[in-house]
C-alpha positions as CSV (number, residue, x, y, z in Angstrom):
1,M,16.4,-16.0,-21.7
2,S,18.5,-16.7,-18.7
3,G,20.7,-19.8,-17.9
4,F,18.3,-20.8,-15.1
5,Q,16.2,-23.8,-15.3
6,R,13.9,-22.8,-12.4
7,F,13.0,-19.6,-10.8
8,E,14.0,-21.2,-7.5
9,D,17.7,-21.2,-8.7
10,I,17.6,-17.4,-9.2
11,E,19.5,-15.8,-6.1
12,A,17.2,-12.8,-6.0
13,W,14.1,-15.2,-5.5
14,Q,15.9,-16.9,-2.8
15,K,16.7,-13.7,-0.9
16,A,13.1,-12.6,-1.4
17,R,11.9,-15.9,0.1
18,E,14.2,-15.1,3.1
19,L,12.9,-11.6,3.3
20,T,9.3,-12.8,3.3
21,R,10.0,-15.3,6.1
22,E,11.6,-12.5,8.1
23,V,8.8,-10.2,7.4
24,Y,6.1,-12.7,8.4
25,A,8.2,-13.6,11.7
26,A,8.7,-9.8,12.5
27,S,5.1,-8.9,11.9
28,N,3.8,-11.7,14.0
29,T,4.7,-10.2,17.2
30,G,4.0,-7.3,19.5
31,L,2.3,-4.3,18.4
32,F,3.3,-4.8,14.7
33,A,0.9,-8.0,14.8
34,K,-1.9,-5.7,15.9
35,D,-1.4,-3.1,13.2
36,Y,-3.4,-5.2,10.8
37,G,-3.3,-2.9,8.0
38,L,0.5,-2.3,8.0
39,R,1.1,-6.0,8.8
40,D,-1.1,-7.2,5.9
41,Q,0.3,-4.7,3.5
42,I,4.1,-5.6,4.2
43,R,3.4,-9.1,3.9
44,R,1.6,-8.8,0.5
45,A,4.5,-6.6,-0.6
46,S,7.2,-9.1,0.3
47,V,5.3,-12.0,-1.3
48,S,4.9,-9.9,-4.3
49,I,8.6,-9.8,-4.7
50,M,8.9,-13.5,-4.8
51,S,5.9,-13.8,-7.2
52,N,7.0,-11.3,-9.8
53,I,10.4,-13.0,-10.0
54,A,8.7,-16.3,-10.5
55,E,6.1,-14.9,-12.9
56,G,8.5,-13.0,-15.0
57,F,10.8,-16.1,-15.3
58,G,7.7,-18.2,-16.3
59,R,6.9,-15.8,-19.2
60,G,9.7,-17.0,-21.0
61,G,11.1,-13.9,-22.7
62,N,13.8,-11.5,-21.7
63,K,11.6,-8.4,-22.2
64,E,8.8,-9.6,-19.9
65,F,11.2,-11.0,-17.4
66,I,12.9,-7.6,-17.1
67,Q,9.4,-5.9,-16.7
68,F,8.5,-8.3,-13.9
69,L,11.8,-7.7,-12.2
70,S,11.2,-4.0,-12.3
71,T,7.9,-4.7,-10.5
72,A,9.7,-7.0,-8.0
73,K,12.2,-4.1,-7.3
74,G,9.1,-1.7,-6.7
75,S,7.7,-4.1,-4.3
76,A,11.2,-4.4,-2.4
77,S,11.1,-0.5,-2.0
78,E,7.6,-0.9,-0.7
79,V,8.6,-3.1,1.9
80,Q,11.6,-0.7,2.7
81,A,9.1,2.1,3.1
82,Q,6.8,0.1,5.3
83,L,9.7,-1.0,7.5
84,H,10.4,2.7,8.0
85,V,6.8,3.3,9.0
86,E,7.1,0.5,11.5
87,L,10.4,1.8,13.0
88,R,8.9,5.4,13.3
89,L,5.9,4.1,15.0
90,R,8.2,2.0,17.3
91,L,10.3,4.9,18.2
92,H,7.0,7.0,18.7
93,R,5.6,4.3,21.1
94,S,8.8,4.2,23.3
95,E,8.9,8.0,23.9
């Protein structure tokens, strides 16, 4: 397994934690906060990144860790897509 002692030491997990903080802050204001479906989905996806990194690490094996990292990467792409939705909605509202 990796040379990490704790999942909190993994840089990707630290970045996912920061992303989650930023997602919660951004989705807590303006019209984004009122779009409950998009807001809740992007929050769940950002938390999923952190959770999958931690869970994969906790499984103890490289094969499972890689599988969970792949899932975390998928959740990161989901967050990215949802940000595109919010951006498109914001641009449309300002027209």
